[in-house]
N, C-alpha and C positions, 0 to 999 in steps of 0.2 A: 559932321563929327559927333560921336555919341558922348554921352555923359561920362562913361568909363574912360574914353580916350582923353577927355579933358582932365579927369582926376589923375590919370597916369602922367599927364604932362605936368600937373602941379606938383606931383611927388618926385619928380626928377631931382635927384641929389638928396632926397630925404627918405630913402628906402628903409633905413634902420628905424627911423621914427615912426613910419607907417606900420612896419612890422610890430613894433612895440605897442602901437595903438590897437591893432588887431588882437594881440595877446591880451591886453588890458581889458578890452571889451569882452573877450571870452571868459576871462577870469571873473569879471563882474557877473556875467550870466551864470557861471558855475556857482558863484557865491549865492545869488538870489534863488537858485533852484536847488541848493544843497548838493550840487554835483550829480543830480539825477540824470541829467542829459549830457554828462561830460564827453562821452564818445562822439555824440552828434555835434556838440560845440567844437570839438577838436577838428572834426571833418569840415565844419563851416569855416573855421579859422584857416585851415590849409587851403580850402578853395578860394577864400577871400585873398589870401596872399598870392596864390597863383594868378588870379584875375588882375591883381594890381601889379604883378611882376615883382614882388618883394619876398620871394622864397627865402627861407632861412638856411638854405643850403650854403655851406661854407665854400668859397671858391677854391679851386685846386691850388696847391702850393706853387709859387712861381718858379722855384728851383727844381721842380720835379719830384719833390719830397725828400731830397737829399740834404742832410745838414752839413755844414762846414766844419 
């Protein structure tokens, strides 16, 4: 079992907190670098979320998008 698999297992049920942590780390890097590498940091954040399985994609509506 790889380290990444172990981390994924520990994050089970805490996906939103993991996503927030990735965002906060990226914001800290942007702050320290004055935003000089913002596009690279954004790509790294997206890749980290994909690797951890915590994409910020909103799930599709349960009712097929139709409101009552």
